[in-house]
N, C-alpha and C positions, 0 to 999 in steps of 0.2 A: 429549643429549636437552634441550630449551630449559628455561628455568627454570619461563616460565609457559606455561600448558593444554598439561602435556607428554603427556599421553593424545589430546587430542583432533591435535597436530601429531606424534604418532608416527605408522609409519608403518602400512602394513593392509593387506589381500588379500581381493579375491570372485573367490570360486571359481582359477584361473588368474591373473587381473589381479592385479601390484600396482600399488598407491597409494600415494605419498611422505606424505599425513596422513589424516588422516581426514577432513575438512570433500571435500564434496561438491557442486557445483550440483546441487540438486532441479531434472527437469526442468516446464516449464513450457513453459504456447502464448504467447509471445509478437509474434508473428501479424510476425516478422519475415523468411518466408520472399517469394518472388517472390509473383505472381498467380495463377501459374501449378502453385504447387507448391515448383518446385525453390529449390537453395540457392542465392545468389547475395552480394555484397559486404557485406550489410547485415548478415547474420546469421553471417556472417564473422565480420565484423569484433566481433560482442556475444559467439561463444566465444571467438574470437582475449585480448579483455581476460580471460573469464573465468579462461581457464587461463594468462596471464601474472601473472595476480593473486597465485597459486596453489593454487590447488583443484588437488584430487588425480584430479578425476572431473566432467567437463564434459557433460552426459546431454543432449543436443537435444530436447527436448517434444515431444510428441503430433504423432508422425511419423504421418502417416497412409499404411496399411497397404495401402486399400483407396479411397484421395482419386479424385475426388472424393467416390463412396460411404463414410459415418462421417466426413464431417466436422462439426467444430464451430466454426471458428472462419474470416475470412478471411484470409487469406495464413498460410494453413499447412502448416509442411512435409510434403511427398510422400514416399512410398518402395515404389511400387504399382506403378513401371514403371522397367523398364534405367535410361531416359532420366536419372532421378533420381541416378544414382548417379556420376557426376562432379562435381556439386556438392558432394553430399555428402563424396565422397573428398576438392576442398580444405577442407571445415572441418574432416576428421579432421586431415589433413596440417598447419595449421596450429594446431592443439590439442597437438598430440607435441611441433613444434618449445616450445612454451613448456614441454614436461617433464609434460604433463597426460598423463590417458588419455581416450579419448574414449568414449560410446555412445549410441543410438540407443535415446529411448522407446517403443515397436511401441504405435500407440493406432489405436480404431477405437470414434469416437461412440457408434450405438447409440441411445439416448433421447434421450439429452443431443447430435443430433444441431441442422445449420445448416441453416435451414430454406434459405438463401439459393441454398445451392447445387443446388437441384432435384431433392435426390433425395428418398425416403419414409427415416425414421427407424427402421430394425432391433431390433425388442426381441423379450424372449422371450414377452410378451403384451403385445396393447393394453390402455393403461393406461384406469384407470377418470375418469371424468370430474371427479372430487372430486379426483386426483391433480394439475391441472393447480398450475403454482402460486401466481397470481392479483399480483404482487409488477409487473407491469406500471407499476401507477397511480403509484409510488414514484417512474419516471423521470421527468424533470422532459420540459418541449415542447422546448426544443434539445436535448438528447441525442437522442429520438426520434426529431428531424426529423437530427439529424450522424449518430445508427446507420443512419438508412434504414428503422427500422420498421416505421413505416407504406407500406411498400414491399414487404415479406418477403410471399411466397404463405405460406399455411399448415403448418402441419407435419404429414405423413400418417404414420403407424405400420402396421410392415410386422412382423406377428407367421412370427419367422423358421419355414423348412421345415428338414428333413432334411438337405436342397439345400443349404440357406442356410447353416448350420452346417458343414458340410463344405466350403461355398468362405471360407468364416470363419477357419480353420484353415489351408485351403491362400491365403487371403493373407499369415498371419500370417510363415507358413513359406518362403515366400517373401519376405517383408520383410526377414527373418531373414538369408537368403543374401545379398541384395543390401546387406545392412548391413554381415555381413562383405566384403564385395569392394570397396566402397567404404572398411575399412580402422577398423571398429568395436571399441576391444576387447573392447565390453559391450553386454546387451540388457536391455533393462526391460522387461517387459510392462505395461500401466496394466490395474492390475484394480480399479481406484477409482474415486470420485467420480461415481458413477452413471452412468459410459460403459457399453459392453455388457458386457464379463463381472457387474462391477460389481449390473447390472440381474438379472443369473441369476443373484448367491449372496442378492441381497434378496428374503428370503418378500412385501415388500408390491409387487416392479414382476416375481415372477415367479410367477405364477400355473398355469402349464404341470402339466398331468396325463402327462406323458412320462417317460423317460427321461433329460429335464434340466430336469425339477422335482420341487416335494415336498419331500424329506432334502435334507439338505446331501450327500451327498455327489453327489446326483444335479444339485444347483445349482451344482454345485463341477466339473462335469463337462466343461464348455468351455469352462471356465481350464484345466484339469489335463491336456485331450486338447491345448492349445493348447501348453501344456508341449512337450507330452514330443515335437510335433509340431517348435516351434523348435530343442528340442535337437537333436533328428536332424539336422533342417535344418544345423545350424552344427556340429555334433560339440565334443568337449570343449572342445577347448582357447582359446573364444567365455568369457568370463562370463558366465550369463544369470540373472533376479531379476526378483521379480512387488513389482508396487504391490497392496497393498491395505490395502479401510477395515480398521482394528481396531474399530470402535463404525458406526453413523447414529444421529447426534445428533437426541435429538425426533422420532422414526419413529417408531412405532408397532406391535411387530410387525416390525421392521427388523432388522441382522445384528449378532450380538451379541457382544463379547471371546472366547466362549467357541466362537463360529462364524467368528471370524476366528478361533483359534490350529488349532482340526481345519482350517483352509481350510493356511493355514500346510505344519502337516505334509503334507497331502496332495500341496500344489507343492514342497515339498518331495521327497519319494518319486518324484515325476514328473520330476526334472532340475534343480531350484533351487540355485544357488547363493547363495541372498540374497535378504531379504525387508525389505523400503522399508513401511514403517507409516506410512498416512496416515486420513483418517476425511471421513462422509460426513454426509446430515442431510436433516431433512425441508426440501425444495428450498420451501414454504409458509411457511415462518419467515423471518424478515428478518435476526437475529441471526445465526443460526444461518450466514450463508456467510460471516462472521467470526467464524463458532465451530464450524471443524471442520477442513478441510487447510489452511486457510489462518488461524489462528486470533487472537483479538486477547489470548487468556490465553497467557500465559508455559507454557511446556512442558506445553501443555491435553492432548497424547495421550503424555508420556513414559510414564507410568506404565502405556499398554497396548503402549510401546511394550518393556517389561520383563515383561509377561507372559508376551508375542510369545516373547522373546528364551531363555527358560526352557524354551519346552516344543518348543525348535526343536537339530538340530547344526549350523544354517547362521548366518552376521553376518546382525544385524537393521541395518538403515538408521532413523533416527529424525529425524521432518520435525513443521516445526509451529511456531514461535517459539520459536528455539531459541536460546539466548543461549551464545557460548562458554562461558561458568565453569558454566552446567548442562551442558551438551555435553561438559566435559572428565569431570566428574564422572559420571554416566550413562555414559560409559565404564571413567572407575575406577571402579565399581562393578560394571558386564559386567555394566549392564541396557539396552546397545545396540552397537554396535560401526560407526558412522559416523554423521556429523551432515550431516541435506542442509539446507544453505541456498538460499530464494530471496531474497526480503525483501533480504536484511543483504547480499545479492551482487551483485544490483541496485544499490542504494545506494552501496555501496563494492567494486567486484571484489578489491581490494588488500588484505581486511580477513586472509587466511591469511596475505602475507606478510606486512602489520601484528604480529599476531600473534606470526609467526617472529620479529621484529627486535623484539619487546619494544616495541612502538609502541602500543598497544591503546588509549592516548587521541586516536589519528593517526583512529582507524575512522571515517569520518564515516556519524554514524548514521541507522537507518532511524526512522521517524516511525513505521510504522504507518497511514498516512492511508489504505493502499489504492486510491492512485491509478492504481499500478500492474494490479491485480487489473480493477479499476474501469473501466480506459480497454478490458480483453477485455468486459469484460462488456456492455460500449457500441461493439462490433466497431472499435477502433481500435487500431492498435498498443499495447505495452506502453511502459509511462512508468515516469520514476522522481520524484518533488516534488524532494527534495532535489540529487538530481543530474543535474542535465540531460546531460551523453554519454550515458548512457544508451538502447538503436539507437541513438546520432547518434557513434558511437566515430570513425570517420573525418575529421572533420570537423575537426583540429589545434584541441582548443579550449584548451591550454596554454601552445605554442610559443614560445619566448622569442620578442624581439622585438627584431629586426636596426634598428628606427629606437624608442629608449626616449622619452618624453618624458611632460612635467609633467603626472599627472591632478588636478586636485582633485572628490573628492565629497562631496556635501553628505547628511548622513543616515546616520544609527547605525544604522536599522534592516540587515533581513536582507538587504532589496535592496542597502542599501550594504556592508556587510562585505561584504558574497561577494561584489562587484564589485574591492573594494579588495585583496582577498586575492590575487586574481585577477591583478591587472593587477601587483600587485608579485611574484608566481609573475612574469608574462610580462613581467618586467627594466623595467616604467616606473615612475618615484618619483610615488610617490602622496603626498597629505596623504588626510586623514576627517575633516570638520569635525561635530561633532554637538552640539546646543546645549545637549542633558540632562545631565547630569552621570555616564550610564552606555551604555553601547551595548546595542541593544538594540530599539530602537521597538516597538511592539505585540505584539510577539515574547516584551515578556517577560509581558505583561498572560496573552496567549495561553498560556504556559506553565502557567499557573496553573490553568485553567480544563480545558487538557486536558494531563497531564503530559506523554507523548514528545515534546512542540515543550519542551522543556528539554533535550533528549538535541539538538538542535541550537544551541541557542541559546548550549549550553556549547561545543559546536564551535564555530562562528563567529566567538566572543568570544579561544577559544585561539588560531585563525585568525590571526586579526589581532597578537594579543601577541607571534606564534613570525616575523613578517614583520616587515618592512621599515616598515611603513607610519605614517605620522606622522599622530599620531593625535589630535587636540584636539577635548577636551569643555570645553562649559558656552562654547561660540564661535557666536555668530550668523555667516550669509555671507553679510554686507553686501557691497554690490556696491564699496568700498571694499578690505577687504579679501581679496577675491575677485582685483580686479583688483592687489592688491600680489605676490599669490604665482604671478601669471603664467603662468594653467595653459595645455597647449594642448590642451586639454577640459575640461571641465566635465561631471561626472556628478552630477544631481538625482534624489536619492530620501528625498526627505521626507515619504514617507509622505498618507498621505489625509486631505484637509480632513473635520472631524466634526462639521454643524449638526446641529441638530436640527428634525425636518421640523414642519411647518406645520401640527402636530393643537390642537387648543384643550386648553391646561391644564401645556403641558411648563412652565409658568412657575412652577409649583406646586410649597412647600419638599422631597417628597416622592415629586419626581422628578428621575431622574441619568440623567446623560446621558454617553454613552460615555469619554469625559473625565472627567466627574466621577468614574466608577468610577475608571479607573488614578492619577487625583488620590488616592483613599481608599487603594486598597490597593498605590500603590509611595511614600504619605507623602510624596508633592510637592506643592507652591503650595498647601497646604492653606487659606491664605487663600478661594483660592473657593472652597468648600466653608462659607463662616461662614456663607450660611443651611437650609445642607442636614445637619447632622449635629452634633451637641454638641459642645463646648467639649472631654468629658471625650477623646472618639470624634478628634477631633482630636489634641488633645495625645498618644492614645498611639499613634496611627497614624505622627504626627510624627518620635515616640519610637523606632518601629523602623527606619525611614526612617534617624535618624540612626546608631542603631545595628551599621545594614548591616541588619537582618534581612529587611527588605524584593529585596535584594538575590536571595533566595532562594527561587524559586515554591514548591518542595517545602516548606519551610517555614511559607511563606506555602498551601497547600492543608493543611498538616495545620493549624496554628491556626484555622484557620476554624471546622473542628470542632466548637471549642469555643466561639466565639464569631464572630459577623457581626454588622454594625452594622446590618441591615437584620431586617425587618418579615416577622411571619410564613407571609403571604399579600403574594405579588409577580406583578405583573403584567408582561411583559416583551411590548413593542411591536418586533416583527422579527423574523420567522420563518426569517433565513436561518442559517449557519454558525454567527456570533456567540452571537445570540438560540440556536439550541439546543443549545451544548457549555452557555453560563453557564444553562439552563434545568438541563442534565440538574447542573451540580456542585450548583445550590444549590438544589435537590429533592434530593439526597442528604444534606443538609445539614441538610436538616425543613422549607424551609421548602415553601406550596402554591405552586402555580407553575399558570399559564396563561400561554401567548404566543399572540397574536394579529396578524395581520398582512392590509392588504386584498389581498397577493397571495396568490393560490386553489393555489399549489406552495408549502413549504415545504422547506426545506432547501440554495439553492443555496448553492457554498463548498464545502459536501460531498458526497464521490464515492458512486459510487449502492452504494456492496458497505457504504462507512462510515454512511453515508443510512439503508439500512435496519438494523443495530444500531440510529442515534441512534434512528430513529423503536423500536422495540421497547424497550428502554430509556426509553426517555421515559413510553409506557403504562405499563410496571410499574411506574414510578416516582410515575403516576397524576399527571403533567404530563395538563394541559386544552390544546388545542391548534385554534386558531381559525385556519382561513385562509379568505380572501374574506367580511374583514368587512367595511363601510365605515362611513364618518363615526365617526368612531372619535375621543371626547375623552374627558379623563381628568379627574373630578373630586376631591374632596378627600380620599373613602375608596373611590373605588372610577373602573372605565373603562366606559365603554360604549358600544358602536356596533350598527349593522346585520350580522346573521347574513347567508347568503346567500338564506336566504326573504325577507327584508326586516323580518325582528324585532328589534325594542329586546333586544337585551341589555345584563346592567352583569356587571362581574366584579369584587367588594371585594377592596381594596389599600390593604396599609398604605405600601408602595413602589414604582411601577414606574419601570421601567429602560427606556430604549428605545438600542436594538440597532440601528439605522437610521437613516440619512440620511450615510453615508458615501460619500462619490465622489473619485475623481483633483482633483486640484491643483495644476495647474503654474502659480500666478502669479509663482516666484521663476525657473523655469526662463523662460518667457516675457520673464519683466525684464531677466533676464542674458543673455538672445539677444538683449532690444536693446542691450544693452551694448555687442558685440558679441563676445560667445566664443560658442568652440564648444559648442552644449547637446545632454544625453544624459539625457532621464528615464527613467528605469526606477522598478520596482516597485506600489506603488498610486496616486501619484501620478497616474499616465497613467490609472490604472481600478484598481478594486478584482481583484487577483488572486489573494492572501491567498500562502501559503507558497511553493508549487509558481510564481509568478506572479512572488515579488520572487529568487528563484533563478535560474531559466531566462534572464530580462530580465536579471540583472546577468552571468550567461551569456556572452551574446550580444555585449553591448553589450562588456564583457572582450574577447572577442575579437575584435571589430571593430574596437578602437582601434588 
């Protein structure tokens, strides 16, 4: 028995299916299938990677029983015809070879359907007009274009007849039969997230007056009858369970925990071997898209799972941002039996094996940026900001080189650290130069405003510490130094240039740019703030740096709740990721914040799901957002501008923070290239790409050298 996480790593079983531990891959829509719904090499490689990483059960998600009817995304896997069996069998085989069990999640989109499929959305009742989301305005124009949203036909709802209901039950039964023939050890019926069964279960979306509407027993009838039909189709030797919403957050009159408990008991009686607990929400509330089934709050649904566990006699699978420590505790307390992980396994498929080996610190951490699920919302395939290999497992990222080279990496931010770490892992002799006195670059500052970023900062630093990379801090990359190192290749990862934009008043003493904020927070080059901060503030910041306190973003986050050398009224110029996260950070510390920008769309750099959350949180914090404002000018005590209607507005300001003007800077790269060196530029020096751009470009160049 492992000494760490003994309950999480203990064997378990779901019905007849024996599992090597209690860690499961939660069923997700990744978009890794082929365009015709079949399973090809890409989805095979992804599932094999998860199984090889030590996960006990790999569940292929949103497998369409009526494909293309009921689709909810492009490249969704299908099981609606026998022709899909061979591809699924290939996936099952590689999962089994890696020692894991394989399951299929049977899915029908219902109300949450894909208009591009050219099929109507089947539903219990045609929704009322006011039930429409209205969140499309938060999409950026480039996202609308990339996702082809402008060309999508309107979604047409179809209220299901008895014949339709009978057909759906038959689709699930036949899909189950095919899954068993393809080698699946288990089946999950997706009964949550607003899809078909969830829409029948919710009193908000089910207004029927026949035997499928009204009472909970009637609303659950379709799901219960489907469970019985699937059980009959596959017999007793295939594990079968249901995913259900434990609650609908923020949806007046929606599914309650008491409803979920009663539903769980009904599906248990119908033949289910387990219950997966999840949640849904009012889709019109942006923050709830990251506040229900894919929560920002750790363990959001753990107490609901415990309540359901107490009411049934079959295992309960808990999902929704469950860290390993919490997962081990809830299993030990008999509040759940299994932990289903999604985002964490996208970030590091080897998480279970690393836990088993006692290497928890080596787990590549999820930073909960919602890159993965936002890609799906944008009709793209899932990807991970911190793991560029996710979805591209077949591309040989870290193969040992047969021709080791001397490689110089200039810049110790996330791009430089990741490139150096990977080059070292491939066998290259790697030197890393950093002009500052510590590694991290702008990620140090980003870790203060958004706490999860600190996880990847620490992981990258540990990766460098554990490598053979020759790290040289406080070292400027002059041409003479570079030449003396005789590199075969030079990677320039020096980050962005941050000039103040051409706005009247940026010279005033109460105006801070990005570099000013970093100096203040990190306690570096305080003389540069002589005209902007008093002596006491500069000395305090410098003392914190000398004692090492500014090396800890967590300390700064906590200390700033009590003391900040900034006035009460702050105007932030710049409405992209940096400006909005800074606005949230400062508003939480009691400042009255306004954000202004010439851009008519705020939130670039934030993924769509996180953007929805940030917009809602800023509104709740009373932050004023002013997009599309022109003629911005900073005065001694206010910022003036013209609003989109041409009206002059004034915003009082004790301090003004300019959070824009960052751009790529290739001066050093071009200079070294002219000197004859083989140059590869990565990260923000090529253009602002944030963490995902830094990590992905680093991985790509390290693979290519």
